[in-house]
C-alpha positions as CSV (number, residue, x, y, z in Angstrom):
1,M,-19.8,1.7,-4.5
2,N,-20.6,-1.7,-5.2
3,K,-17.9,-4.2,-6.4
4,E,-19.2,-4.8,-10.0
5,N,-18.4,-0.9,-10.2
6,V,-15.0,-1.1,-8.7
7,K,-14.4,-3.4,-10.9
8,K,-15.3,-1.3,-14.0
9,K,-13.0,1.6,-12.7
10,L,-10.3,-1.1,-11.7
11,T,-10.8,-2.3,-15.4
12,N,-10.8,0.7,-17.4
13,L,-9.7,3.4,-15.6
14,L,-6.4,1.7,-13.4
15,K,-5.8,-0.9,-16.1
16,F,-6.0,-4.3,-14.5
17,S,-6.6,-7.6,-16.0
18,T,-9.2,-10.3,-16.1
19,E,-6.7,-12.4,-14.3
20,D,-5.5,-9.7,-11.5
21,L,-9.8,-9.6,-10.7
22,E,-10.0,-13.1,-10.4
23,K,-7.2,-12.6,-8.2
24,L,-8.7,-10.3,-6.0
25,E,-11.8,-12.3,-5.8
26,V,-9.8,-15.1,-4.2
27,F,-7.9,-12.4,-1.5
28,H,-11.3,-10.9,-0.9
29,E,-12.7,-14.7,-0.1
30,E,-9.8,-15.5,2.1
31,L,-9.5,-11.9,4.0
32,L,-13.6,-12.3,5.2
33,I,-13.1,-16.0,6.3
34,Y,-9.4,-15.0,8.2
35,N,-11.1,-12.2,9.4
36,K,-14.3,-14.4,11.0
37,K,-11.3,-15.1,13.7
38,Y,-8.7,-12.8,13.5
39,N,-8.6,-9.4,13.7
40,L,-7.3,-7.8,10.0
41,I,-9.5,-5.6,9.4
42,S,-12.2,-4.0,11.1
43,R,-15.7,-6.3,11.2
44,S,-17.7,-2.7,10.0
45,T,-15.8,-2.6,6.6
46,E,-16.1,-6.3,6.0
47,K,-19.0,-5.1,3.2
48,D,-16.9,-2.5,1.9
49,I,-13.7,-4.1,0.8
50,W,-13.8,-3.9,-2.6
51,H,-13.9,0.1,-2.5
52,R,-12.8,0.9,1.1
53,H,-9.8,-1.4,0.8
54,I,-8.7,-2.9,-2.7
55,L,-9.8,0.4,-4.8
56,D,-8.3,2.6,-2.0
57,S,-5.0,1.1,-2.7
58,A,-4.4,0.1,-6.2
59,Q,-4.8,4.1,-7.1
60,L,-1.5,4.1,-5.9
61,I,-0.5,2.3,-9.2
62,K,-0.9,6.0,-10.9
63,Y,2.5,7.4,-9.2
64,I,4.6,4.0,-9.4
65,N,6.5,3.4,-12.8
66,F,6.4,-0.6,-13.0
67,Q,8.4,-0.9,-15.4
68,D,12.0,-0.1,-13.8
69,K,14.4,-2.8,-11.9
70,K,13.5,-1.1,-8.5
71,S,11.9,-2.2,-5.4
72,L,8.6,-1.2,-3.4
73,S,8.3,-1.3,0.3
74,D,4.9,-1.3,2.5
75,M,5.1,-0.5,5.8
76,G,3.1,-2.0,8.2
77,T,0.9,-3.4,5.2
78,G,-1.4,-5.2,7.8
79,A,-3.9,-7.7,5.6
80,G,-1.6,-6.6,2.9
81,F,-2.8,-2.9,1.6
82,P,-1.7,-1.3,-0.5
83,G,1.1,-3.6,-0.9
84,I,-0.8,-7.2,-1.7
85,I,-3.2,-5.0,-4.3
86,L,0.2,-3.8,-6.3
87,A,2.1,-6.9,-6.2
88,I,-1.2,-8.2,-7.9
89,F,-0.7,-5.5,-10.8
90,N,2.9,-6.2,-10.3
91,K,4.0,-8.1,-14.0
92,N,7.2,-7.1,-14.0
93,P,9.5,-10.3,-12.0
94,Q,12.5,-7.0,-12.0
95,F,10.4,-5.2,-9.7
96,H,10.0,-6.1,-6.2
97,V,7.6,-5.3,-3.4
98,K,8.5,-6.0,-0.2
99,L,5.3,-6.0,2.8
100,F,6.6,-5.5,6.7
101,E,4.3,-6.5,9.2
102,K,5.2,-6.6,12.8
103,S,1.8,-9.2,13.3
104,I,2.8,-13.1,12.9
105,I,-0.9,-13.7,12.3
106,K,-0.9,-11.0,9.9
107,C,2.4,-12.1,8.5
108,N,0.3,-15.8,8.2
109,F,-2.1,-14.5,6.3
110,L,-0.2,-13.2,3.5
111,D,1.8,-15.9,3.5
112,K,-1.4,-17.6,2.8
113,I,-2.5,-15.5,-0.1
114,R,0.8,-15.3,-1.4
115,S,0.3,-19.1,-2.5
116,K,-2.9,-19.3,-2.6
117,I,-3.2,-16.6,-5.8
118,D,0.4,-17.4,-6.7
119,V,1.8,-13.5,-6.4
120,N,5.3,-12.7,-5.8
121,F,6.4,-9.9,-2.6
122,E,8.7,-10.7,0.2
123,I,7.9,-10.3,4.1
124,F,9.4,-9.0,6.9
125,E,8.4,-8.6,10.4
126,D,10.4,-6.1,11.3
127,Y,11.6,-3.1,9.1
128,R,14.5,-2.3,11.7
129,N,16.2,-5.0,11.1
130,E,16.5,-4.7,7.7
131,E,18.3,-3.0,5.5
132,I,16.3,-1.0,2.9
133,D,16.9,0.6,-0.3
134,S,13.4,0.8,-1.5
135,N,13.1,3.3,-4.7
136,Y,9.1,3.4,-3.6
137,V,7.7,3.3,-0.1
138,V,4.2,3.4,0.5
139,S,1.9,3.5,3.8
140,R,-1.5,3.2,4.8
141,A,-2.7,3.3,7.8
142,F,0.4,2.6,9.5
143,K,1.5,5.2,11.8
144,K,1.4,9.4,12.3
145,L,2.7,10.9,9.0
146,E,5.5,12.6,10.8
147,E,6.7,9.3,12.1
148,I,6.5,7.8,8.8
149,I,8.9,10.5,7.1
150,R,11.1,9.9,10.1
151,I,11.4,6.2,9.3
152,S,11.6,7.2,5.8
153,R,14.2,9.5,6.2
154,E,16.3,7.4,8.7
155,M,15.7,3.7,7.5
156,I,15.4,3.9,3.8
157,K,19.0,3.9,2.3
158,V,18.4,5.5,-1.1
159,N,16.8,8.6,-2.9
160,H,12.6,7.1,-2.7
161,K,9.2,8.6,-3.8
162,L,7.2,8.0,-0.5
163,I,3.4,7.6,-1.1
164,I,0.7,7.8,1.8
165,L,-2.7,7.2,2.0
166,K,-4.6,9.7,4.8
167,G,-8.0,10.1,6.0
168,K,-10.4,12.5,6.9
169,N,-7.6,14.1,9.3
170,A,-4.8,14.4,5.9
171,E,-5.2,18.6,6.0
172,N,-4.5,19.4,9.9
173,E,-2.0,16.5,9.2
174,I,-0.5,18.1,6.3
175,N,-0.2,21.6,7.4
176,K,1.3,21.3,10.4
177,L,4.7,20.0,9.0
178,K,7.7,21.6,9.2
179,P,9.8,22.7,6.4
180,L,11.2,19.4,5.2
181,P,15.1,19.1,3.9
182,N,15.4,17.2,0.5
183,I,12.0,16.8,0.4
184,S,9.4,18.3,-2.0
185,Y,5.3,17.0,-1.9
186,K,2.4,17.0,-3.4
187,I,-1.5,16.3,-2.6
188,E,-3.4,14.1,-4.7
189,D,-7.3,13.9,-4.3
190,S,-8.4,10.2,-3.3
191,I,-11.1,8.6,-6.0
192,T,-12.4,6.6,-3.0
193,D,-13.4,9.7,-0.2
194,P,-13.3,13.4,-1.2
195,E,-12.0,14.1,1.9
196,S,-9.2,12.1,1.4
197,K,-5.9,12.7,0.0
198,I,-2.8,11.0,-1.0
199,L,0.4,12.3,0.0
200,V,3.4,12.0,-2.3
201,M,6.8,13.2,-1.8
202,E,10.1,12.5,-3.2
203,V,13.1,12.3,-0.7
204,K,16.5,12.8,-1.6
205,K,19.1,11.1,0.8
206,D,22.0,14.0,2.0
207,E,25.3,13.8,-0.4
């Protein structure tokens, strides 16, 4: 899907504003510049960033209520997917977006984008050193499914919705899940790839 078609989906289906699209344009250009020196994303996906990375991330807004006075954590955000895309969409100053990324180089890029396009989010280098009380936790190309669920259960201190973008091996990973106490989930289709899935889990903390 080319850039213009992606923009139409972002506008018509997901309700991104004209200003949002302008910020995404700047983000896209800065990512290409930075990627020439640092390996933020695979070079093979550079020509398909709008579809492969931006739209793929943007579709998660369907599972998030940005009107709440809550917060969202993106575990292993990398170059800002999906966290920066969700932060651009968010218009509620009382809804906080937190990006976790261990790479200093990628953190520097995230900081540059934050100032360049004037979007609000916090950057953290290590989730293990933080008290995480986010109501939404998102993940894309972070770790294997079982490990993400373990981190979610052990590190997140409150009831939360865990939203995971999974690729072509999604069905196999999901089918291998053991019964999970205090967790319910549903599997949603991705709008960017018929073989990919979105796993949406409600995680209840032990009383």
